[in-house]
C-alpha positions as a printed Julia matrix, in Angstrom:
281×3 Matrix{Float64}:
   6.22  -20.63  17.37
   9.07  -18.45  15.6
  12.7   -19.3   17.05
  12.21  -23.36  16.69
  13.16  -23.52  12.92
  16.56  -23.38  11.57
  15.88  -20.79   9.53
  16.23  -17.98  11.98
  19.56  -18.95  13.31
  21.47  -16.43  11.1
  19.43  -13.39  12.69
  19.57  -14.53  16.4
  23.62  -14.93  15.64
  23.6   -11.6   14.06
  21.55   -9.92  17.18
  24.17  -11.88  19.67
  26.97  -10.43  17.37
  25.8    -6.67  17.96
  26.1    -4.31  20.94
  23.6    -4.6   23.94
  22.93   -0.74  23.17
  22.05   -1.46  19.73
  19.9    -4.4   20.28
  17.82   -2.15  23.38
  17.48    0.2   20.9
  15.58   -2.12  18.48
  13.6    -3.77  21.08
  12.47   -0.14  22.64
  11.43    0.28  19.06
   9.12   -3.0   19.46
   8.48   -3.48  22.9
   5.2    -1.33  23.47
   3.76   -3.04  20.37
   4.76   -6.53  21.58
   3.55   -6.19  25.04
  -0.14   -6.04  24.64
   0.64   -8.81  22.17
   1.29  -10.91  25.06
   4.55  -12.11  23.54
   7.25  -13.28  25.84
  10.1   -13.46  23.24
  10.44  -10.16  22.28
  14.5   -10.31  21.72
  13.41  -12.89  19.19
  11.34  -10.56  17.02
  14.13   -7.66  17.74
  16.61  -10.5   15.82
  14.19  -10.3   13.06
  13.94   -6.75  12.68
  17.67   -6.61  12.98
  18.23   -9.0   10.04
  15.93   -7.1    7.78
  17.81   -4.16   8.35
  21.15   -5.71   7.78
  19.56   -7.32   4.77
  19.93  -10.72   5.96
  16.03  -11.63   5.94
  13.18  -10.91   3.75
  11.22   -8.55   6.37
  10.08   -5.28   5.02
   9.36   -3.48   7.97
   7.68   -3.67  11.8
   4.36   -4.32  10.11
   5.34   -7.56   8.12
   6.0    -8.89  11.67
   3.09   -7.51  13.89
   0.64   -7.49  10.81
  -1.82   -4.0    9.7
  -1.75   -0.98  10.78
  -2.81   -1.61  14.68
  -1.52   -2.21  17.89
  -1.81   -5.86  18.67
  -1.7    -9.01  17.58
  -5.06   -9.48  16.2
  -7.62   -7.67  14.31
 -10.56   -9.48  16.07
  -8.98   -8.99  19.83
  -7.45   -5.64  19.3
  -8.26   -3.57  16.48
 -11.98   -4.6   16.7
 -12.11   -4.21  20.44
 -10.88   -0.85  20.26
 -13.71    0.1   17.86
 -16.49   -1.16  19.93
 -15.05    0.86  22.8
 -14.89    3.75  20.44
 -18.58    2.83  19.67
 -19.54    2.96  23.17
 -18.2     6.26  23.94
 -20.11    7.61  21.06
 -23.61    5.76  22.13
 -23.04    7.34  25.38
 -22.33   10.81  24.26
 -18.36   11.09  25.08
 -16.03   10.13  28.1
 -17.4     7.88  30.6
 -16.65    8.04  34.2
 -16.95    4.28  34.56
 -16.61    1.27  32.27
 -17.83   -2.39  33.4
 -17.1    -4.36  31.07
 -18.31   -8.26  30.75
 -16.64  -10.7   28.27
 -17.59  -13.5   26.34
 -16.64  -16.23  24.9
 -12.98  -16.23  23.15
 -12.76  -12.63  24.44
 -13.04  -14.07  27.9
 -10.79  -17.03  27.51
  -8.02  -15.16  26.11
  -8.47  -11.45  26.94
  -5.15  -10.36  28.75
  -2.87  -12.35  26.52
  -4.31  -10.69  23.14
  -4.64   -7.72  24.86
  -8.25   -7.11  24.49
  -8.25   -5.67  27.92
  -6.29   -2.54  27.1
  -7.89   -2.32  23.45
 -11.25   -1.77  24.69
 -10.22    0.54  27.34
  -8.5     2.64  24.89
 -11.53    2.64  22.33
 -13.67    4.1   25.35
 -11.05    6.91  26.15
 -11.15    7.77  22.39
  -8.04    6.16  20.93
  -7.84    4.76  17.16
  -6.25    1.29  16.59
  -3.2     2.62  15.79
  -2.6     4.57  18.85
   0.69    3.96  20.41
  -0.68    4.68  23.87
  -3.12    1.32  23.78
  -0.71   -0.64  26.15
  -0.7     2.24  28.29
  -4.77    2.51  28.44
  -5.33    1.28  31.89
  -2.79    4.03  33.14
  -4.04    6.65  30.91
  -7.91    5.91  32.23
  -6.45    6.19  36.01
  -5.4     9.26  35.05
  -8.42   11.03  33.67
 -10.27    9.41  36.52
 -12.43    6.67  34.55
 -12.69    3.54  36.66
 -13.09    0.31  35.16
 -13.78   -3.68  35.92
 -13.81   -6.6   33.82
 -15.68   -9.85  34.38
 -16.75  -13.12  32.33
 -20.06  -14.21  31.77
 -22.06  -16.51  29.16
 -24.02  -13.78  27.19
 -25.95  -16.46  25.34
 -26.43  -17.04  21.63
 -23.51  -14.11  20.45
 -20.44  -14.2   18.89
 -17.67  -15.59  20.6
 -15.93  -12.27  20.28
 -18.71  -10.33  22.2
 -18.61   -7.92  25.13
 -21.43   -5.99  27.3
 -20.03   -2.52  28.08
 -22.22   -0.62  31.23
 -21.13    2.57  31.07
 -21.58    5.66  32.85
 -21.68    8.52  30.41
 -20.68   12.34  30.95
 -24.15   12.82  32.01
 -24.43   10.33  34.74
 -26.56    8.03  33.17
 -25.52    4.32  32.52
 -26.03    3.31  29.1
 -25.86   -0.98  28.19
 -23.93   -1.49  24.6
 -23.24   -4.73  23.45
 -21.16   -5.64  20.37
 -19.0    -7.96  18.77
 -15.68   -7.99  17.01
 -16.7   -10.54  13.7
 -12.98  -10.49  12.05
 -10.28   -8.46  10.51
 -11.08   -5.44  12.82
 -15.11   -5.15  11.74
 -17.45   -4.93  14.7
 -21.28   -5.36  15.13
 -23.12   -3.4   17.64
 -26.08   -5.57  18.55
 -27.53   -4.16  21.82
 -28.51   -0.78  23.28
 -30.24   -0.97  26.7
 -33.01   -3.28  26.44
 -33.03   -2.72  22.31
 -31.72   -5.31  20.24
 -30.01   -3.52  17.46
 -27.71   -4.12  14.4
 -25.2    -1.63  12.86
 -21.51   -1.82  12.0
 -20.2     1.07  12.62
 -19.14    1.84   9.15
 -21.49    4.9    8.65
 -22.57    8.1    9.95
 -25.87    7.51  12.3
 -28.59    8.85  14.18
 -29.43    7.27  17.4
 -32.79    8.33  18.56
 -35.06    7.33  21.53
 -38.72    8.54  22.02
 -42.25    7.86  23.01
 -43.66    5.53  20.5
 -46.41    7.44  19.16
 -47.41    8.32  15.53
 -45.42   10.68  13.28
 -42.23   10.92  14.99
 -40.36    8.95  12.65
 -41.65   10.51   9.91
 -40.93   13.96  11.52
 -37.44   12.78  11.84
 -36.86   11.47   8.16
 -38.23   15.05   6.83
 -36.18   17.02   8.55
 -32.8    14.9    7.29
 -34.66   15.21   3.82
 -34.58   18.85   4.33
 -31.2    18.69   5.47
 -30.54   17.21   2.08
 -29.09   13.83   4.27
 -29.69   10.45   2.88
 -30.77    7.35   4.71
 -28.98    4.26   3.87
 -30.56    2.14   6.37
 -33.31    2.46   9.13
 -34.19   -0.2   12.1
 -37.02    0.68  14.77
 -37.52   -1.31  17.62
 -39.63   -0.44  20.46
 -40.56   -2.15  24.45
 -44.15   -2.1   23.44
 -46.92    0.0   22.29
 -46.81    3.9   23.4
 -43.82    2.48  25.23
 -40.15    3.53  24.75
 -38.95    3.01  21.09
 -35.43    3.46  19.77
 -34.57    4.49  16.23
 -31.19    3.48  14.36
 -30.61    5.58  11.39
 -27.59    4.97   9.51
 -26.7     7.93   6.96
 -24.54    8.71   3.81
 -23.4    12.43   5.5
 -23.15   13.41   9.16
 -26.09   15.35  10.24
 -25.66   19.11  11.75
 -25.92   20.33  14.96
 -28.49   22.47  14.16
 -30.67   19.53  12.76
 -29.97   17.33  15.86
 -31.45   20.54  17.71
 -34.47   20.38  15.62
 -34.87   16.59  16.06
 -34.28   16.99  19.99
 -37.58   19.39  19.74
 -40.02   16.93  18.06
 -42.63   15.71  20.43
 -41.82   12.89  22.5
 -38.2    12.69  21.74
 -35.88   11.74  24.48
 -32.54   11.74  23.05
 -30.48   12.0   19.88
 -27.24   11.25  19.25
 -25.04   11.53  16.2
 -22.52    8.75  15.52
 -19.29    9.0   13.69
 -18.26    6.03  11.6
 -15.68    4.02  14.04
 -14.68    1.52  11.1
 -13.56    2.17   7.56
 -16.06    1.02   5.05
């Protein structure tokens, strides 16, 4: 833990020699970012930053202390969690009125200390991983009237950093979205309602639910070709023959509003959702 080694004694002495006003100014710059990380010794971190400013330590800036361009200590527990929330928000078509989140494994064990809870809510509210408002996402959710809850559970044979989001969308319908933060801020969406899915949020995507019947997929792909939209990958799941089915189509280009409207008119189609990328490829 920083602070136990003798190499930092110089920065600590420098911090003590400065005025309270100067120390508070630096703490103010860092506290919001560090609070979400669950770091108790903010003053020590501020001392390192002060030393860097005075040329006393080999620190180039704030992101040498807290990592890449994101708010929080962990790309998996915070940046990845934000992106999972963003994906859930996109899948339900906008701001949910309620979010009930079930955390699994490492997420369940460390979510408060690593800021996973505030990060998930931030993403559901539409914030990006580098948004300065992430530490205050609970307050923002309350201000916007979004209710939320957290619980821990064993979700089975899934990645340790997994969450199951039960989201009530702007249309009042509930959708279950499962996903994992797999490292480096990358995510994998693994479940939508009863369907097993597999997409990483690095591409534009089209999610279509429909009644399983001949010709639906052919008509969707034909419309996309007419719009000059290239299909990267496609996965189709169904509950049973002639039952509800789900198509996840990852695309090289976004789908226009007009093309989405035409797809919704295909016989058997129930819902069509266009997803933007939530992770930079």
